[in-house]
N, C-alpha and C positions, 0 to 999 in steps of 0.2 A: 326344272321344278314347276309343276303345274300350279295354277291359281286354285286356292281352296276357299276363299271368301266369295260370298254372293256377288259382291261388287266387281270381282274379276272374272265372273262366270263360273265360280266353283260351287260346291254343294253345301258349304258351311255358313251359318249365320255368324255375325260378329261375336255374339256371346260364345258360340261353339269354338271359334278361333281362339278366343281369350282362354277358354278352358284348356285347349291344347297347349297354348303358351305357358299357362300356369303349371300344367303337368310337366312340360319339358324343363321348366325352371327347377322343379323338385328333384329331377334326376341328373342335373348337371353336376359334374365333378369339378370342384374348385381347383385352380391351377396349383395352389399350394399342396393340395391333397395328392394331385398327380405327381408333383415333384417328389413328395415323400415316398411314393410308391415305386419310384424308378428302380431301386435296388431289388425290391421284392419281385417286380415284374421281370427283371433280367434273370434272377435266380429261377423263376418259374419257367421262363422260356428255355433256359439251358437244361433244366431238369427234364423238360419235355423231350429235348433232343437226346439226352442220355438214356431216357426210357423209351425211345422211339421204336426200337426193334421189338421190345416186349408189347408195346401198344399195338403195333401192326399185327403181331402174332395173335393178340387177343381179338382184334377186328376180324382177322381171318377165321379164327375159331367160331366167333359169333355168326359169321356169314355161312360157314359150313353148317352150323346148327340150323340156320334159317332154311338152307337148301334141304337139309334132312327133314325138317318139320313140314315143309311144303310137299316133299316127296311122300310123306305119310298121311297127308290130309285126307286122301280118298279112303284110306284104311280106318282112320280115327273119327271121321265125321259121323258115320252111322252110330258109333259107340257113344259119342258125345250127345248126339241128338236123342238117343234112347234115354240116357241118364237125365238129360235136361227135361225131357217131357215128363218123366216120372216124378221129378222133383217139383215141377210146376203143378202137376196134378195133385200131389200130396199137399202142397202149400195151399191150393185152392180149397182143401178140406180143413184148414187150420181151425175154423170155428166149430168143428164137430167133435163130439165125444167129450170125455172127462178132461178137464183142464185143472189139474191139481194146484198149479202155482199161479193161476189166474193171469197168465201172460198173453192170452189171446190165441194160444196154439195148443190144441189138444195133445194129451200125453202120447197117444199113438202116433200122431203126426210128427211130434218131436223125435221120437225114436226112429221113425221111418226116414226122416230127413237126415238124421245122423248116420244111419246106415248107407244112405245114398251118397253122402259126402265121402265116407270111407271107401265105398265102391269106386267112386270117381278117382280117388287117389290111387287105388290099386290098378285101375284100368290104364292110367297114364304113368305108372311107376316103371322104373328100369327093370326089364326082364332079367331074372337071374341074380339080382343084387338084393339080398335080404338085409334087414337091419343087423348090425354087427355089435356084439358085446365082447369085450376083452377085459379080463381081470388081471392086473399086473402081478397079482400074488398067485395066480394059477396058470400053469403053462398049457392047460387044455380046458379053457373056460367052459365049453359045452360038451366036453368029452373028446373032441377032436383037437389035436395040437394047434395052438394059436398060430404058429408059423405056417402050418398047412392051410389054415383058413384064410390068412392074410394073402398067401400066394394065390389062392383061388380068387380072392377079391381083385387082386392086381390083374390077373388074367381076364376076368370078366370086364373090368373097367377098360382094359386095353382093347378088347373086342368091341365094346360098345362105342368107344371113342373113334373107332375106325368105321363105324356104320351109322346106327340110328341116333347116337348121342355124342357127337364130337365135343360138345361143351365139357363133358366130364374129364377131358384131358387135363383140365386144371386140377381136379381132385386127384387124378392118377399121378401127376407130377408131385403133388404135395405128399402123397403117401410114399412114393419112391424116395423122396428126400427124407421123410421121417424115418424110413428104414435104415438110413445111414447114421442115425443118431447112436452114439456109443456111450450114452449115459447109463445110469443105474438100471439094471435088469433083475428085478427082485426074484422072478420065478425062473430065470435062466432059460427062457424060451428063444433067445436070440433077438428079441424085440425089446427095446428099452421101455421103461415104464412111461416115459413121456411120449414115445412113439405110439404106444398102444392107445393112449388117450387121443392123440391126434388122428390116428387112423379111424377110430370110431367116429370122430367128428366129421372127417372127410367123407366117409361113406354116407352119413346123413346128409351132408352138403350136396353130394352127387345126386341123391334122390330129389332134393329140393330144387336143384339146378334145372332139372328137366320137367318138373311139375308145372303145368301151365298156371300163370298167375291168377287166372279166373277161378281156379279150384280152391275153395276154402274148406280145409279139413276141420270140422267142428263136431263137438258132441254136446247136444242139447240135453239138459237135465230136466225132466218133467217136474221135479220138486223145487226147481229154482227158476225164477223169472229172468235172471241174468246169469246164464250159464258160462258165458265166455267173456272174460275181462271186464265184467261190470256193465256190459252192453245188453240192452233189452233183447230177449230171445227173438222177438218179432223182427228186430233190426238184423240180427245175426242170420236168421232164416231167410229174410228178404235178400241179403247180400249173397247168400249161398245160391239161391235160385237164380238171381240175376247173373251171377258169375257163370254158372253152368249154361245159362241161355246164351250169354255173350260168347262163350267158348264154342258152342254148337254153331252159332251163326258164323263166327270167324272161320271155322274149319269147313263149313259148307260153302262159304264164299271162295275159299282157297281151292276146294275140290272143283267147283264149277268153273273156276278161271285158271286152272292149273297150267294150261297151255300158254296163257298170257303171263302168269306170274313166275313160273319156274325158269324160263330161259334168261330173263334179265337178272334173276337171283344168281344163277350160275355164272353169268357174265361178270357180275359184280365180284364174285369170288375170284374169277380169273384176273380181274383188274387188281384186286388186292394182292394176289400172289405175285403179279408182275411188279407191283409197287414195292413189295418186299425185296425182290431181286434187284430192282433198280436203285432203291434207297435214295430217291431224289431229294429227300430232306437233309441229307448228310452234309457235313462241312469237314474239311481238313484244316483244323486249327493251326497246326504247325506250318502248313503251306501258306496260310493267310498271314501268319506271324512273320514268316521269312520274306514274303512278298511286300508287306505293307508296314510292318512294325518292328523291323530290325530283330526279328526272332522272339519278340515278346508274346508268348502264347496267352498269357492272362489278358493282355489287351485285345488279342484276336478274339478270344472267347467273349469278352465284354461287348465288343462291337457286334458280334453275331447276336448276342442276347439283346442288345439295344434294337437291332433291326427287327428281330422276330417279335419283340414285345411292342414295338411302336409302328413298324412299317409293313411287315409281312402280310397283314390282313388285307391290304390293298395292293401291294406290289408283288406278292407271290401267289400265283394261281393255286387255288384249292386249299390255301393255308387255314382258312377259317373253318373248313369242313373237318379238320383233324389231320394229324401228322401223316396218316396213311394216304391222304389225298393231296398232300402238298407236293407241288412241282419244285423245280430248282429255284433257289432263292433269286428273287428279282424277275421271275418269269412273267409278271404282269397279270392283272386281273381287273379289278375295278379301276386301278391306276396303271400308268404305263410300265412296260417292262424296262428293266435296268441292265440288260445284258450288253455285252460287247463294248463296255465303256461308254454307253450312251450318256451317263451323267457328265463325262468329260467332254462330250460333244456339245451338250446343252449348256454346260457351264465351263467357260474357257479356263477359269482358274479355280483353285480350291476355295479361295475366299468367296468367290461368287456363289458357289454351292453352299458354303456355310451360311452366308447371309440369307439364301433362300430357305434353308432349313430353319433358321431363326424366325423369319417372318411368315413363311408359308406362301401359298399362292393367293395373293390378294385378288378378289374378284375384279375383273375388267382392267387389270393392270399387267403390263408386260413383265417378263422375267427371263433371264438367261438369253439364249440365242433363239429368237423367234417364238418364245413362249408367251402365252397369254393366259392369265389366271382365271379360274372359274370359282375360286373360293373354297374348293374341296380339299386341297392339301393343307393340313393344319400347320400352325406355327409351333415350333418346339423350343423357342427361345426361353420360355418361362418354366419349362419342365426339365430340360436337359442342360447339362453344363456346357460351357464353351469347349472344354477339352473333349467331351463326348461327341459334340457336333463336328469338331475338327477331325476326330478319328473316323467318324462315319463318312465324312466327305472324302478322306484319304482312301478308305476302303471302296467306296462306291465308284470313285473315278478310276480305280485300278482295273476294274472290269471283270476280273476273275473272282466273283463273289464267294464261291464255295471253296476255293482253293484247290479244286480238282481239275482245273482246265475246262475244256469244252467250250460251249457257246457263251457261257457267262463269265 
């Protein structure tokens, strides 16, 4: 820990150090509050484990979309630049011509900017996926059988999800699930009324999922000074122009640096796929129960929840980055690894480890076998119960933390 005060050779005055201390005091969590959150934190940690496979699938999907977006940067950059330049040029003429609503933007410019916003949305929309309308009371809403139109939407989304828009796999899955609904089907088209509503919403969501966040689809009304949500038109127009400029810059940067950006993005995708196959975050609760707690699975689950909510951020490599990046429990990171029964070597008895968990690593004080505290290991005696600490100690000293054998 470096010196921060001027007296110790640091950069901060005494008053600045005092400001830092005052701030730290405001964000401290009282021990009583931490103790009250134990059960909630355990539940959260276990819920994350239960949803780990879905979370990793989502991370993979997002990374696939990142790779797809980078791959299209060279194609989309000129389009975004042209649209952005025309928006900026139009906005520069905001004070010209008739201004019916007195909002500082001429009527012609308002219409022009609205058209440019719509053009931008079309340019970045999903090809082949038009807005969908389904009437639960009409089996052929637009003259074509609804079932046929939905089948075409499913085919389009599947094709897009495998190429330029991987992220729409989320909406594709939702539509496929909706089609399994066997509820009321008023028009007898083979699609329930509920499913028709859900499918329409998912098609809209798919378009929104791929539309860059910098694109603001707005329609400025020359007769109203606050056309969008009560916001001054000048502010709305400024956000539109700024967003388009930001998108153009981003795409041009990606285009210019594609050889630098694309390989690591693809490598990150490979890493995520490998993480999915490896499932390093997983635990075999039954094996842990049989090994440490006489078959008590609930106790095994609780111990894992305690560890992941209190210890993993330091003792499990990658845990803080998200479940997809977590290595095996106790693999070490900021704090030492706990593999191969290391706690049993460092603490010769279970009680020794329990006492360490209660008091933490006191700065400049010895602990266990040849241990010397640096003050970074917190004390859990005021937040966790004696039983929880004893169960943690039992599990940690057994060595096989995941219940799956191997190195830990």
